[in-house]
C-alpha positions as CSV (number, residue, x, y, z in Angstrom):
1,M,11.7,8.9,-7.6
2,T,11.0,12.3,-9.1
3,T,11.7,15.4,-7.1
4,S,11.2,19.1,-7.4
5,I,12.2,21.9,-5.0
6,S,9.8,24.5,-3.7
7,T,10.5,27.4,-1.4
8,S,6.8,28.1,-1.0
9,G,4.7,26.9,1.9
10,G,4.4,27.9,5.5
11,A,7.7,28.3,7.2
12,A,8.0,26.7,10.6
13,P,9.0,29.2,13.2
14,Q,12.6,28.9,14.3
15,N,13.5,29.1,18.0
16,P,16.9,30.9,18.4
17,S,17.4,29.3,21.9
18,Y,17.9,25.9,20.3
19,G,20.5,27.2,17.7
20,D,20.3,26.5,14.0
21,P,18.1,23.5,13.0
22,V,20.1,20.4,12.0
23,L,17.3,19.5,9.5
24,S,14.7,21.7,7.9
25,V,11.7,20.3,6.0
26,R,9.5,22.7,4.0
27,D,6.3,22.1,2.1
28,L,7.1,18.4,1.6
29,H,4.7,16.5,-0.7
30,V,4.8,12.8,-1.6
31,S,2.4,11.1,-4.0
32,F,2.2,7.6,-5.5
33,P,0.3,6.4,-8.6
34,S,-2.4,3.8,-8.1
35,E,-5.2,2.2,-10.0
36,A,-7.7,4.3,-8.1
37,G,-5.8,7.5,-8.8
38,V,-2.9,9.5,-7.3
39,V,-2.4,8.8,-3.6
40,S,-1.4,12.0,-1.9
41,A,0.5,10.4,1.0
42,V,2.2,13.5,2.4
43,R,1.0,17.0,1.9
44,G,2.7,20.2,3.0
45,V,4.8,18.9,5.9
46,D,7.0,21.6,7.6
47,F,9.2,21.2,10.6
48,D,12.7,22.0,12.0
49,L,14.8,19.5,13.9
50,Y,17.2,20.7,16.6
51,R,20.3,19.0,18.0
52,G,19.7,17.2,21.2
53,R,15.9,17.5,20.9
54,T,13.3,14.9,20.0
55,L,10.4,15.5,17.6
56,G,7.5,13.1,18.1
57,I,5.3,12.6,15.0
58,V,1.9,11.0,15.9
59,G,-1.2,10.0,14.0
60,E,-3.3,7.1,12.9
61,S,-2.1,4.6,10.3
62,G,-2.0,6.1,6.9
63,S,-1.5,9.7,8.2
64,G,1.9,10.0,6.4
65,K,4.3,9.6,9.4
66,S,6.5,6.8,8.0
67,V,6.4,8.2,4.4
68,T,7.7,11.5,5.7
69,S,10.7,9.8,7.3
70,M,11.3,7.7,4.2
71,A,11.4,10.8,2.1
72,V,14.0,12.4,4.4
73,M,16.1,9.2,4.1
74,G,15.7,9.0,0.4
75,L,14.2,5.5,0.7
76,L,11.1,5.9,-1.4
77,P,10.6,3.9,-4.6
78,E,11.4,5.4,-8.0
79,Y,7.8,5.9,-8.9
80,A,7.2,8.2,-5.9
81,K,6.8,11.9,-6.7
82,V,8.5,14.1,-4.1
83,T,8.4,17.9,-4.0
84,G,9.4,20.5,-1.5
85,S,12.6,20.9,0.4
86,V,14.7,18.8,2.9
87,M,17.8,20.8,4.0
88,Y,20.5,19.2,5.9
89,G,23.8,20.9,6.7
90,G,23.1,23.5,4.0
91,E,22.5,20.8,1.4
92,E,19.3,19.9,-0.4
93,L,18.7,16.2,0.1
94,L,15.8,15.8,-2.4
95,T,18.1,16.5,-5.4
96,K,20.6,13.9,-4.4
97,N,20.6,10.5,-6.2
98,D,20.8,7.2,-4.4
99,R,24.6,7.0,-4.6
100,E,24.9,10.4,-3.0
101,M,22.3,9.6,-0.3
102,S,24.1,6.4,0.6
103,K,27.0,8.5,1.9
104,I,24.6,10.3,4.3
105,R,22.4,7.4,5.3
106,G,24.0,5.5,8.2
107,K,26.6,8.2,8.7
108,E,24.8,11.5,9.1
109,I,21.3,10.1,9.5
110,G,20.6,6.8,11.2
111,M,17.3,4.9,11.2
112,I,15.7,2.5,13.6
113,F,13.1,0.4,11.8
114,Q,9.9,-1.0,13.2
115,D,10.6,-4.7,12.6
116,P,14.0,-5.6,13.9
117,L,13.9,-9.1,12.3
118,S,13.4,-7.8,8.8
119,A,15.9,-5.0,9.3
120,L,18.7,-7.5,10.0
121,T,20.1,-10.0,7.5
122,P,19.5,-13.5,8.8
123,V,22.5,-15.2,7.2
124,Y,25.1,-12.9,8.7
125,D,26.1,-12.8,12.3
126,I,25.7,-9.6,14.3
127,G,29.4,-8.7,14.3
128,T,29.5,-8.8,10.5
129,Q,26.5,-6.5,10.2
130,L,27.9,-4.0,12.7
131,V,31.4,-4.1,11.0
132,E,29.7,-3.5,7.6
133,A,27.9,-0.4,9.0
134,L,31.2,1.0,10.3
135,Q,33.4,0.2,7.3
136,A,30.8,1.6,4.8
137,H,31.6,5.1,6.0
138,N,35.1,4.8,7.7
139,N,38.5,3.6,6.6
140,I,38.9,1.3,9.7
141,P,40.6,-2.1,10.0
142,K,38.3,-5.0,10.7
143,G,39.9,-5.6,14.1
144,K,39.2,-2.1,15.3
145,A,35.8,-2.3,13.8
146,L,35.0,-5.4,15.8
147,D,36.2,-3.7,19.0
148,R,33.9,-0.7,18.2
149,A,31.1,-3.2,17.5
150,A,31.5,-4.7,20.9
151,E,31.5,-1.2,22.5
152,L,28.2,-0.5,20.7
153,L,26.6,-3.7,21.9
154,D,27.7,-2.9,25.4
155,L,26.3,0.6,25.1
156,V,22.9,-0.6,24.1
157,G,22.8,-3.1,27.0
158,I,23.6,-6.5,25.5
159,P,25.6,-8.6,28.0
160,E,28.8,-10.4,26.9
161,P,29.1,-8.2,23.9
162,K,32.3,-9.8,22.4
163,K,30.7,-13.2,22.6
164,R,27.4,-12.1,21.1
165,L,29.1,-10.6,18.1
166,K,29.2,-14.2,16.7
167,S,25.5,-14.7,17.3
168,F,22.9,-14.6,14.5
169,P,19.7,-12.5,14.6
170,H,17.5,-15.6,15.3
171,E,19.4,-16.3,18.4
172,F,18.3,-13.0,20.0
173,S,14.9,-12.1,21.4
174,G,12.8,-9.3,19.9
175,G,14.1,-6.7,22.4
176,M,17.7,-7.8,21.9
177,R,17.3,-7.6,18.1
178,Q,16.0,-4.0,18.4
179,R,19.0,-3.1,20.5
180,V,21.2,-4.4,17.7
181,V,19.3,-2.2,15.2
182,I,19.9,0.8,17.5
183,A,23.6,-0.1,17.7
184,I,23.8,-0.1,13.9
185,A,21.9,3.2,13.7
186,I,24.3,5.0,16.1
187,A,27.5,3.2,14.9
188,N,28.8,6.3,13.1
189,N,27.6,8.9,15.6
190,P,24.9,10.4,13.3
191,N,23.6,13.8,13.7
192,I,20.0,12.6,13.3
193,I,18.3,9.4,14.5
194,I,14.9,8.5,13.0
195,A,13.0,5.9,15.1
196,D,10.0,4.5,13.2
197,E,7.7,2.8,15.7
198,P,10.7,1.2,17.5
199,T,8.7,-0.4,20.3
200,T,5.4,-1.6,18.6
201,A,6.1,-5.3,18.7
202,L,7.7,-5.4,22.2
203,D,6.6,-6.2,25.7
204,V,6.1,-3.2,28.0
205,T,9.3,-3.8,30.0
206,I,11.3,-4.3,26.9
207,Q,9.7,-1.2,25.4
208,A,10.8,0.9,28.5
209,Q,14.4,-0.5,28.1
210,I,14.5,0.3,24.4
211,L,13.3,3.9,25.0
212,D,16.0,4.3,27.6
213,V,18.6,2.9,25.2
214,I,17.5,5.5,22.6
215,K,17.9,8.2,25.1
216,V,21.4,7.0,26.0
217,A,22.3,6.8,22.3
218,Q,21.0,10.3,21.7
219,R,22.9,11.6,24.7
220,E,26.1,9.9,23.6
221,T,25.9,11.2,20.0
222,G,24.2,14.5,20.7
223,A,21.9,13.7,17.9
224,A,18.5,15.2,17.0
225,C,15.8,12.5,17.0
226,I,12.5,11.9,15.2
227,M,10.2,9.5,17.1
228,I,7.4,8.2,15.0
229,T,4.7,6.4,17.1
230,H,1.0,6.0,17.7
231,D,1.5,5.6,21.4
232,M,0.7,8.9,23.2
233,G,2.5,7.7,26.3
234,V,5.7,7.2,24.5
235,V,5.4,10.7,23.1
236,A,4.8,12.1,26.6
237,G,7.9,10.5,27.9
238,T,10.4,11.1,25.1
239,A,9.4,14.0,22.9
240,D,10.3,17.7,23.3
241,D,8.2,18.8,20.3
242,V,5.1,17.1,18.8
243,L,3.8,17.1,15.2
244,V,0.3,15.7,14.9
245,M,-0.6,14.4,11.4
246,Y,-3.9,13.6,9.8
247,G,-4.8,12.8,6.2
248,G,-1.1,13.3,5.1
249,R,-0.6,16.7,6.5
250,P,0.2,18.4,9.9
251,V,-2.8,19.5,11.8
252,E,-1.1,20.6,15.1
253,K,2.4,21.3,16.2
254,G,4.0,22.6,19.4
255,D,6.1,21.6,22.4
256,V,5.0,18.5,24.2
257,H,3.5,20.2,27.3
258,T,1.4,22.5,25.2
259,I,0.0,19.7,23.0
260,F,-0.9,17.6,25.9
261,K,-2.3,20.4,28.2
262,Q,-3.7,22.8,25.6
263,P,-4.6,21.0,22.4
264,R,-6.6,23.1,20.0
265,M,-7.2,20.6,17.2
266,P,-10.2,18.3,17.7
267,Y,-8.2,15.4,16.2
268,S,-5.5,15.8,18.8
269,I,-8.1,16.0,21.6
270,G,-9.7,12.9,20.3
271,L,-6.4,11.0,20.3
272,L,-5.7,11.9,23.9
273,G,-9.2,11.1,25.0
274,S,-9.0,7.7,23.3
275,T,-5.9,6.7,25.3
276,P,-6.5,4.6,28.4
277,R,-4.4,5.3,31.4
278,V,-2.8,2.8,33.7
279,D,-2.7,5.2,36.7
280,Q,-6.4,5.9,36.8
281,P,-9.4,3.7,37.5
282,S,-11.8,3.2,34.6
283,T,-14.9,4.9,36.0
284,E,-16.2,6.0,32.5
285,P,-15.9,4.6,29.0
286,L,-13.3,6.0,26.7
287,T,-14.1,8.8,24.3
288,Y,-13.3,7.9,20.7
289,I,-13.2,9.3,17.2
290,E,-16.0,7.8,15.1
291,G,-15.4,6.9,11.5
292,T,-12.1,6.0,9.7
293,P,-9.2,8.0,8.3
294,P,-9.7,9.4,4.7
295,K,-8.5,7.7,1.6
296,L,-5.8,9.9,0.2
297,V,-7.1,9.6,-3.4
298,N,-9.0,12.4,-5.2
299,M,-9.3,14.4,-2.0
300,Q,-11.9,17.2,-1.7
301,A,-10.9,20.7,-0.9
302,R,-12.0,20.7,2.7
303,C,-10.8,20.0,6.2
304,Q,-10.0,16.2,5.9
305,F,-11.1,15.7,9.5
306,A,-14.5,17.3,9.0
307,P,-16.4,14.0,8.4
308,R,-15.3,12.7,11.8
309,C,-15.1,16.0,13.7
310,P,-17.8,16.6,16.4
311,I,-17.7,20.4,16.0
312,A,-17.5,20.7,12.2
313,V,-19.5,23.5,10.6
314,D,-20.3,24.3,6.9
315,A,-17.1,26.5,6.7
316,C,-15.0,23.5,7.4
317,L,-16.1,22.1,4.0
318,Q,-15.2,25.3,2.0
319,G,-11.4,24.6,1.9
320,E,-8.5,23.0,3.8
321,P,-7.6,25.3,6.7
322,P,-3.9,26.4,6.9
323,M,-1.7,26.0,9.9
324,I,-2.1,29.1,12.1
325,A,0.2,30.3,14.9
326,V,-1.6,30.1,18.3
327,D,1.4,30.8,20.6
328,D,4.7,31.9,19.0
329,A,6.6,31.3,22.3
330,A,5.6,27.6,22.4
331,G,5.8,27.3,18.6
332,H,2.1,26.2,18.8
333,Q,0.3,26.0,15.4
334,V,-3.0,24.4,14.5
335,A,-5.1,23.8,11.4
336,C,-8.6,24.4,12.6
337,I,-10.9,27.4,11.9
338,R,-12.5,27.0,15.4
339,H,-9.3,26.8,17.4
340,E,-10.0,30.0,19.2
341,E,-13.2,28.6,20.7
342,I,-11.4,25.6,22.2
343,Q,-9.8,25.9,25.6
344,D,-8.5,23.0,27.8
345,G,-9.7,20.6,25.2
346,K,-13.3,21.8,25.5
347,L,-15.6,23.9,23.4
348,N,-17.3,26.7,25.5
349,G,-16.6,24.7,28.6
350,K,-18.1,21.4,27.3
351,P,-16.2,18.3,26.1
352,L,-15.8,18.1,22.4
353,Y,-16.5,14.3,22.5
354,P,-19.5,13.2,24.5
355,T,-18.9,10.3,26.9
356,P,-20.5,7.2,25.4
357,V,-23.5,5.8,27.2
358,L,-23.1,2.1,28.1
359,P,-26.0,-0.2,28.7
360,E,-27.1,-1.1,32.2
361,D,-25.0,-3.9,33.7
362,K,-27.1,-7.2,33.7
363,Y,-25.3,-8.2,36.9
364,A,-25.2,-4.8,38.6
365,G,-25.7,-5.2,42.4
366,I,-25.3,-9.0,42.4
367,P,-22.3,-10.0,44.5
368,R,-19.6,-12.0,42.7
369,E,-20.1,-15.1,44.9
370,E,-23.7,-15.3,43.9
371,R,-23.0,-15.3,40.1
372,E,-22.8,-18.4,38.0
373,V,-19.3,-19.9,37.6
374,T,-18.8,-20.1,33.9
375,L,-15.2,-21.4,33.9
376,E,-13.2,-23.2,36.6
377,V,-9.6,-24.2,36.2
378,E,-7.6,-26.2,38.7
379,N,-4.0,-27.2,38.7
380,L,-3.5,-26.5,35.0
381,N,-0.1,-27.7,33.8
382,K,1.6,-27.8,30.4
383,E,5.0,-29.1,29.7
384,F,7.1,-29.2,26.5
385,P,10.0,-31.6,26.0
386,L,13.4,-30.3,25.1
387,T,15.1,-32.5,22.6
388,K,18.5,-32.8,21.0
389,G,19.9,-34.5,18.0
390,A,19.5,-34.3,14.2
391,L,18.6,-37.9,13.3
392,V,17.8,-39.5,16.7
393,K,16.0,-37.2,19.0
394,R,16.6,-37.6,22.7
395,R,15.0,-35.7,25.5
396,V,17.4,-33.5,27.4
397,G,15.0,-31.5,29.5
398,T,11.5,-30.1,30.1
399,V,10.0,-26.6,29.7
400,H,7.3,-26.0,32.3
401,A,5.2,-23.6,30.3
402,V,2.2,-23.5,32.8
403,K,2.5,-24.6,36.4
404,N,-0.4,-25.4,38.7
405,V,-2.6,-22.5,37.6
406,S,-6.0,-22.3,39.2
407,F,-8.8,-19.7,39.0
408,D,-12.5,-19.3,38.4
409,L,-14.5,-17.0,36.1
410,R,-18.0,-15.7,36.9
411,A,-20.8,-14.5,34.7
412,G,-20.5,-10.8,33.6
413,E,-16.9,-10.7,34.6
414,C,-13.6,-10.0,32.8
415,M,-10.5,-11.6,34.1
416,A,-7.1,-10.6,32.5
417,I,-3.9,-12.5,32.5
418,V,-0.9,-10.2,32.0
419,G,2.8,-10.8,31.7
420,E,5.7,-10.6,29.3
421,S,6.1,-12.8,26.2
422,G,7.0,-16.3,27.2
423,S,5.3,-16.1,30.6
424,G,2.7,-18.7,29.6
425,K,-0.4,-16.5,28.9
426,T,-1.3,-17.8,25.5
427,T,-0.4,-21.4,26.4
428,T,-2.9,-21.1,29.2
429,L,-5.6,-19.9,26.8
430,L,-4.8,-22.7,24.3
431,E,-5.0,-25.4,26.9
432,I,-8.4,-24.1,28.0
433,M,-9.6,-23.8,24.4
434,N,-8.5,-27.4,23.8
435,L,-10.9,-28.7,26.5
436,D,-8.7,-31.7,27.0
437,P,-6.9,-31.3,30.4
438,A,-3.8,-33.3,31.3
439,P,-4.0,-35.8,34.1
440,G,-4.1,-33.9,37.4
441,S,-5.6,-30.8,35.8
442,R,-9.3,-29.9,35.8
443,I,-11.3,-27.6,33.5
444,V,-15.0,-27.1,34.1
445,I,-17.0,-25.0,31.6
446,C,-20.6,-24.0,32.6
447,G,-20.7,-26.8,35.1
448,E,-19.4,-29.6,32.8
449,D,-16.1,-31.3,33.5
450,A,-14.0,-31.3,30.3
451,S,-12.1,-34.5,31.4
452,K,-15.4,-36.5,30.8
453,F,-16.0,-35.1,27.3
454,N,-16.1,-37.3,24.2
455,T,-15.7,-35.9,20.7
456,A,-19.4,-35.0,20.4
457,S,-19.8,-33.5,23.8
458,R,-16.6,-31.5,23.4
459,Q,-17.9,-30.0,20.2
460,K,-21.1,-29.1,21.8
461,A,-19.3,-27.5,24.7
462,R,-17.5,-25.2,22.3
463,R,-20.7,-23.3,21.8
464,N,-20.1,-21.8,25.2
465,L,-16.4,-21.0,24.5
466,Q,-15.4,-18.8,21.6
467,M,-12.2,-16.8,20.8
468,V,-11.2,-13.4,19.3
469,F,-7.7,-13.4,17.9
470,Q,-5.0,-10.7,18.0
471,D,-4.7,-10.0,14.2
472,P,-8.1,-9.3,12.7
473,M,-6.7,-9.7,9.2
474,S,-5.0,-13.1,9.4
475,S,-7.9,-14.5,11.5
476,L,-10.5,-13.8,8.8
477,N,-10.5,-15.8,5.5
478,P,-9.9,-13.2,2.8
479,R,-11.8,-15.3,0.2
480,M,-15.0,-15.4,2.3
481,T,-17.6,-12.7,2.6
482,V,-18.6,-11.4,6.0
483,K,-21.8,-13.4,5.8
484,E,-19.9,-16.6,5.2
485,I,-17.4,-15.9,8.0
486,I,-20.1,-15.3,10.6
487,Q,-22.2,-18.2,9.3
488,E,-19.3,-20.7,9.6
489,P,-19.6,-21.4,13.4
490,L,-23.4,-21.6,13.0
491,D,-23.0,-24.3,10.4
492,A,-20.2,-26.1,12.3
493,L,-22.1,-26.2,15.7
494,G,-25.6,-26.9,14.3
495,Y,-27.5,-23.7,14.7
496,E,-31.2,-24.5,13.9
497,G,-32.7,-21.0,13.7
498,D,-32.9,-18.5,10.8
499,K,-29.2,-18.0,10.0
500,D,-29.7,-14.9,7.8
501,A,-31.7,-13.1,10.6
502,R,-29.0,-14.2,13.1
503,I,-26.2,-12.8,11.0
504,A,-28.0,-9.5,10.5
505,E,-28.6,-9.3,14.2
506,L,-24.9,-9.9,15.0
507,M,-23.8,-7.3,12.5
508,R,-26.0,-4.7,14.3
509,T,-24.8,-5.9,17.7
510,V,-21.2,-5.1,16.9
511,G,-21.9,-1.8,15.3
512,L,-21.6,-2.8,11.6
513,D,-24.0,-1.9,8.7
514,E,-25.8,-5.1,7.7
515,S,-25.8,-3.9,4.1
516,Q,-22.1,-4.7,4.0
517,I,-22.7,-8.4,4.6
518,D,-21.6,-9.5,1.1
519,R,-18.2,-7.6,1.3
520,F,-14.8,-9.2,1.8
521,P,-12.6,-8.5,4.8
522,G,-10.2,-6.5,2.7
523,H,-12.8,-3.9,2.2
524,F,-12.9,-3.1,6.0
525,S,-10.6,-1.2,8.3
526,G,-8.7,-2.9,11.1
527,G,-11.3,-1.9,13.7
528,Q,-14.2,-3.1,11.5
529,R,-12.4,-6.4,10.9
530,Q,-12.0,-6.9,14.6
531,R,-15.8,-6.3,15.0
532,I,-16.4,-9.0,12.4
533,G,-14.3,-11.4,14.4
534,L,-16.3,-10.5,17.5
535,A,-19.6,-11.1,15.6
536,R,-18.3,-14.5,14.6
537,A,-17.4,-15.3,18.3
538,L,-20.9,-14.2,19.4
539,A,-22.7,-16.3,16.8
540,T,-23.3,-19.3,19.1
541,N,-24.4,-17.3,22.1
542,P,-21.3,-18.3,24.2
543,A,-21.0,-17.8,27.9
544,I,-17.3,-17.1,27.6
545,I,-15.2,-15.2,25.1
546,V,-11.5,-15.6,25.1
547,L,-9.7,-12.4,24.0
548,D,-6.1,-12.8,22.9
549,E,-4.6,-9.3,22.5
550,P,-7.8,-8.1,20.7
551,V,-6.8,-4.5,20.3
552,S,-3.0,-4.5,20.1
553,A,-3.0,-4.3,16.3
554,L,-5.4,-1.2,16.2
555,D,-4.8,2.5,16.2
556,V,-5.5,4.2,19.6
557,S,-8.7,5.9,18.4
558,I,-10.1,2.7,16.8
559,Q,-9.0,0.7,19.9
560,A,-11.1,2.9,22.2
561,G,-14.2,2.1,20.1
562,V,-13.6,-1.7,20.3
563,I,-12.9,-1.5,24.1
564,N,-16.2,0.3,24.6
565,L,-18.0,-2.3,22.5
566,L,-16.5,-5.1,24.5
567,E,-17.6,-3.4,27.8
568,S,-21.1,-2.9,26.4
569,L,-21.5,-6.5,25.3
570,K,-20.3,-7.7,28.7
571,R,-22.9,-5.6,30.5
572,E,-25.8,-6.2,28.1
573,L,-25.3,-10.0,27.5
574,G,-23.7,-10.9,30.8
575,L,-20.7,-12.4,29.0
576,S,-17.5,-13.6,30.7
577,Y,-14.2,-12.6,29.2
578,L,-10.8,-14.3,29.7
579,F,-8.5,-11.6,28.4
580,V,-4.8,-11.8,27.6
581,A,-2.8,-8.6,26.9
582,H,0.5,-7.0,27.6
583,D,-0.9,-3.4,27.5
584,L,-1.8,-2.9,31.2
585,S,-3.6,0.4,30.4
586,V,-6.2,-1.5,28.3
587,V,-6.4,-4.2,31.0
588,R,-7.2,-1.8,33.7
589,H,-10.0,-0.2,31.7
590,L,-11.7,-3.5,30.8
591,S,-10.9,-6.0,33.6
592,D,-12.5,-6.8,36.9
593,R,-9.8,-9.1,38.1
594,V,-6.1,-9.4,37.1
595,A,-3.6,-12.3,37.3
596,V,0.0,-11.5,36.8
597,M,1.9,-14.4,35.2
598,Y,5.6,-15.0,35.4
599,K,7.4,-18.2,34.1
600,G,4.1,-20.1,33.9
601,D,2.8,-19.2,37.4
602,F,0.6,-16.6,38.9
603,V,2.7,-14.3,41.1
604,E,-0.1,-11.9,41.9
605,F,-3.9,-12.2,41.6
606,G,-6.7,-10.0,42.7
607,E,-9.2,-7.2,42.0
608,A,-8.0,-4.9,39.2
609,D,-7.9,-1.7,41.2
610,D,-6.1,-3.5,44.1
611,V,-3.4,-4.9,41.8
612,F,-2.9,-1.6,40.0
613,D,-3.1,0.7,43.0
614,N,-1.3,-1.4,45.5
615,P,0.9,-4.0,43.8
616,Q,2.7,-6.4,46.1
617,H,5.0,-8.5,44.0
618,P,8.2,-6.8,42.6
619,Y,7.5,-8.2,39.1
620,T,4.0,-6.5,39.1
621,K,5.7,-3.3,40.2
622,A,8.2,-3.6,37.4
623,L,5.4,-4.1,34.8
624,L,3.4,-1.2,36.0
625,S,6.4,1.2,36.1
626,A,7.1,0.3,32.4
627,I,3.7,1.4,31.1
628,P,4.0,4.9,29.7
629,I,1.4,7.5,30.9
630,P,0.1,10.1,28.4
631,D,1.0,13.0,30.6
632,P,4.5,14.6,30.2
633,E,4.7,15.8,33.7
634,V,3.6,12.5,35.3
635,E,5.6,10.3,32.9
636,R,8.9,12.2,33.3
637,G,8.7,12.1,37.1
638,R,8.2,8.4,37.4
639,K,10.9,5.9,38.5
640,R,11.5,2.8,36.4
641,I,11.6,-0.5,38.4
642,R,13.6,-3.4,37.1
643,Y,12.7,-6.9,38.2
644,T,15.5,-9.5,38.9
645,P,15.1,-13.2,39.9
646,T,16.9,-12.4,43.2
647,E,13.8,-10.4,44.2
648,E,11.6,-13.4,43.5
649,A,13.7,-15.5,45.8
650,A,13.3,-12.9,48.5
651,Q,9.5,-13.1,48.4
């Protein structure tokens, strides 16, 4: 890693009421060599971090958030070129070698990584890894280190901490592993905690618990915190100050209330408008930012957001605008030449982003009971045997993954199944997709009973039942072109029409340019890949599309476009959606009916607005209270509800 120090660049305003900053970053630049040219991953980042305060860094994937944190930690590869200044405790970190930085990492600066499984060593138990973190920076006997390790596990909320010291990472759930990573990060009472997307892969209830644990850890250590996330609700609930990044550089900065109430950068306004809210009915489609983030190679001297900005003018293309102070008291800065024209997120009183127009609903005005039943499920059950023994397996118990689940789905309707991981949501979907119900269960698709299907009739029935998967990259064959991917179900299910014309029609339907038909999935963004998966699902004119977490892997701005597309297709084609998700904000925006699943059973079921506005079951109340709301005032005044099995027994 090559470094050079620069004292130039815009200085972030210091606030004397917070004391001296514990970390000061000035004019930070990071670039990487590539075959296409030099990738300018971070460009001119400035910020101050104060003790006891949290800085939220937000932006789409590729905006430079994680690279900034890695540069601070000294974890970038040798071939990275880093310039600028990172001052900690009067010392310049960028000039230190890896041996010198290893004395600071873990002791002065702790980091919580995004994936807890890869952050922990699978062949060592938890106690060994905690003791290693303690003894690396302290002359402490192993016995005392183990006692301290148990205290740390207790602090982050792991029950029976002394017993769990002997457990291995694979014996913990995702949320418990993340708690261990937090324990390691705070083991030596660091002055700075960097949390890089610490809740991305977690259920909403676990996410809320992890955020509470980070707050406790920060309070116990008095540390300053950097929270890197794309979830605006998480920022609203945890951050004191916010840094919005786009194209590798800051485009807006200020305290959390100012950024959420008075954003002046069109990109910040777009991010907030793209975020669905669990506390509000979905009366209108989401606004979203069209286009994709810039490739940070051979960048032009212009505002990088201009190609996607709804209010861009010719002057935006004449050079990259500097960060300009808007309100010194709030530390509000923005990089937009039209910021003075923007008030309350509007330009001259009009919204920057026009509300998308959805097609007329095919079933508007038709009561639900008069619509065709596209899917009927009765007494759906699925059990898995628990076995024991290495050579001779013997059954020692049964896991009841799905228990007597019944519901029906009507034309033009979206029904969502929500719940935590392990509640049985995906198992329910897979049993329906299999079209081979167990004895005592009944699945009827478009009036045909699946229990009477033979191999040929089951394959024919699959034309009416298609699926869109969670990860748009792993669900598309990287060696097949878009044309081959969409044509595959047409070939498999015997489509007899003009396939080329059908593929071109499907590309247009999902908002893709048909001229890209011969490209491979790797040439597309995440949102575009998910649109390709949706085109493949639509290929056979199905009556039902099963959606398994279709937007969880997407940035919030791209997610909004896919949600609007799903709503448009439902209205225009009269499709039925069976939708599984853990993000209840997305569920509320898209769904007509909601089933809340817990331990394989529906504990609450009804119209979406009824379930969200007036939940009856304590488990539903706990789920809803855990969803972050992108409004600092609302989010910080909410009360978290925790669900315990004793409440279930009381129902």
